[in-house]
C-alpha positions in Angstrom: 15.9 -15.2 -3.2 14.1 -16.3 0.0 13.2 -12.7 0.9 11.8 -12.1 -2.6 9.7 -15.2 -2.3 8.4 -14.0 1.1 7.5 -10.7 -0.4 5.7 -12.2 -3.4 3.8 -14.5 -1.0 2.8 -11.5 1.2 1.5 -9.6 -1.8 -0.3 -12.6 -3.4 -2.0 -13.3 -0.1 -3.1 -9.7 0.3 -4.6 -9.7 -3.2 -6.5 -12.9 -2.4 -7.9 -11.1 0.7 -9.3 -8.3 -1.5 -6.6 -5.7 -0.8 -6.9 -3.5 -3.8 -4.5 -0.9 -2.4 -1.0 -1.5 -1.2 0.3 1.2 1.1 4.1 1.6 1.2 4.6 3.4 4.5 8.2 4.6 4.9 9.8 5.7 8.2 13.1 6.0 6.3 12.9 9.6 5.2 15.6 9.3 2.6 13.3 7.0 0.5 11.0 9.7 -0.8 12.4 9.5 -4.3 12.6 5.7 -4.2 8.9 5.7 -3.3 8.1 7.7 -6.5 10.0 5.1 -8.5 8.2 2.2 -6.7 4.8 3.8 -7.4 5.6 4.0 -11.1 7.0 0.4 -11.5 4.2 -1.1 -9.4 1.3 0.7 -11.2 2.6 0.6 -14.8 3.8 -3.1 -14.5 1.0 -4.7 -12.6 -1.9 -2.6 -13.8 -2.7 -4.9 -16.8 -6.1 -5.6 -18.2 -5.3 -9.2 -19.3 -2.9 -12.0 -19.0 -0.6 -13.3 -21.7 -3.4 -15.9 -22.5 -5.8 -12.9 -23.2 -7.8 -13.7 -20.1 -8.9 -11.0 -17.6 -6.0 -10.1 -15.3 -6.5 -11.0 -11.7 -6.9 -8.4 -8.9 -3.7 -6.6 -8.1 -3.3 -3.4 -6.1 -3.0 0.3 -6.6 0.1 1.7 -4.8 -0.2 4.4 -2.2 2.9 6.0 -0.8 2.9 7.6 2.7 5.6 8.7 5.0 6.5 8.6 8.6 4.8 10.1 11.6 3.0 12.7 9.5 0.9 9.9 8.0 -0.2 8.9 11.5 -2.1 12.2 11.7 -3.5 12.1 8.2 -4.4 8.6 6.9 -4.0 6.3 9.9 -7.6 6.9 11.1 -9.0 5.7 7.7 -6.6 2.7 7.7 -7.7 1.7 11.2 -11.4 2.1 10.9 -12.1 2.2 7.1 -12.6 -0.6 4.6 -10.3 -3.6 4.8 -9.1 -3.1 1.2 -5.5 -2.2 2.1 -2.3 -4.1 2.8 0.5 -2.1 4.4 4.2 -2.6 4.0 6.3 -0.6 6.4 9.9 0.5 5.7 12.0 1.1 8.7 15.7 1.0 9.8 16.9 -2.2 11.4 19.4 -0.3 13.5 20.1 3.3 14.4 21.5 5.3 11.5 22.3 8.3 13.7 22.5 9.2 17.4 20.4 12.3 18.0 19.3 12.6 21.6 15.9 14.0 22.4 15.9 17.3 24.1 13.2 17.5 26.8 12.6 20.9 28.5 10.9 19.9 31.7 7.7 18.7 30.0 6.4 16.4 32.8 4.0 14.5 30.5 6.9 13.6 28.2 9.5 12.8 30.7 9.6 9.2 29.5 11.3 10.5 26.3 14.2 11.9 28.2 17.5 10.3 27.1 16.0 8.5 24.1 17.2 9.1 20.6 15.1 10.3 17.6 15.6 6.8 16.1 14.2 5.1 19.2 11.1 7.3 19.3 10.3 6.9 15.5 11.1 3.2 15.6 8.7 2.7 18.5 6.0 4.7 16.7 6.3 2.7 13.5 6.2 -0.6 15.4 3.2 0.6 17.5 1.3 1.7 14.4 1.9 -1.7 12.7 0.8 -3.6 15.8 -2.3 -1.4 16.2 -3.3 -2.0 12.5 -2.6 -5.8 12.8 -4.9 -5.9 15.8 -7.6 -4.3 13.6 -7.0 -7.2 11.1 -5.3 -5.0 8.6 -2.8 -6.9 6.5 0.7 -5.7 7.5 4.3 -6.5 6.8 7.6 -4.8 7.2 11.0 -4.4 5.5 14.0 -3.4 7.6 17.0 -1.6 6.1 20.5 -1.4 7.5 21.1 2.0 6.0 20.6 4.2 3.0 23.7 4.3 0.8 24.4 3.4 -2.8 24.6 -0.3 -2.1 21.5 -0.6 0.0 19.4 1.5 -2.5 20.7 -0.7 -5.3 19.6 -3.8 -3.4 16.2 -2.2 -2.8 15.8 -1.4 -6.5 16.8 -4.9 -7.5 14.5 -6.4 -4.8 11.4 -4.7 -6.0 12.2 -5.2 -9.7 12.4 -8.9 -8.9 9.2 -8.9 -6.8 7.2 -7.1 -9.6 8.7 -9.5 -12.2 7.9 -12.5 -10.1 4.3 -11.3 -9.5 3.9 -10.9 -13.3 5.1 -14.5 -13.8 2.8 -15.7 -11.0 -0.2 -14.1 -12.7 1.0 -14.8 -16.3 1.1 -11.1 -17.1 3.6 -9.2 -19.3 4.7 -6.5 -16.9 7.1 -5.0 -19.5 4.4 -3.3 -21.5 2.0 -0.4 -20.7 -0.8 -0.5 -23.3 -3.0 1.5 -21.0 -1.0 4.7 -21.6 -1.2 4.6 -25.4 -4.7 6.0 -25.8 -3.9 9.1 -23.8 -0.8 9.8 -25.9 -2.8 9.4 -29.1 -5.5 11.7 -27.9 -3.0 14.3 -26.8 -1.3 14.2 -30.2 -4.6 14.7 -31.9 -5.5 17.6 -29.7 -2.1 19.2 -30.3 -2.4 18.7 -34.1 -5.9 20.3 -34.0 -4.6 23.2 -32.0 -1.8 23.8 -34.4 -4.1 23.7 -37.4 -6.4 26.3 -35.8 -3.5 28.8 -35.3 
C-alpha cells in the first residue's frame, strides 16, 4: 500500500507541474509486452474528458514507452533539452538477474569495462541517465524489480492497476469506461455498411 501511495503521489505531482507525457523507460528487457499493456490501461483509463461530476477532467498524461540503452541514442536528447512536459519513470533490476561478463578485446579506451558484468554496465547507464535528467530538472522516479517471473509480473500488474484506480479516485474520474472509442467504432460500422451496400 505504501509503494502505491508513493507512486500516486509521484504522478499527481508530475501532473501538477505540467507534465503531459509520462515516459515509462524500461531497462528490464523482458517488460516489452508489459509496457504495451501499461500503455493501454494508462491511456484508456486516465484519458477521460470529464469527472463523475460532469466537470472537465484535470490534466493527466499521455504514456510513452521507451526501452533501454537504445532510447539513449534516440529520445534522450529531446528529454534533456526539450520542453519540460515529461515525467520519466525508470524500470530497472534491483539486483543482477544474470552473470554475463563483458568481453573486452584490448580496446584501451574501454579498459574500465574489463571484468564487469552486462548488468553492472546497463545498471550504471540507467542510473547515470536518470541523474543527468534530474540535473536538468526533469521529473524522474524509478521502480526496481527483483526479477521477472510469474510472481513479480503479477505484482507489477496489480501495482499499476491499483495506481491507475487510485488516480481515478483522486481525480473523481471513472477509469472503467472508454467513451472516447465509441465514435470511431460507430463511424467504422457505418463505412463498412456503406461499402457492403455498394457491392
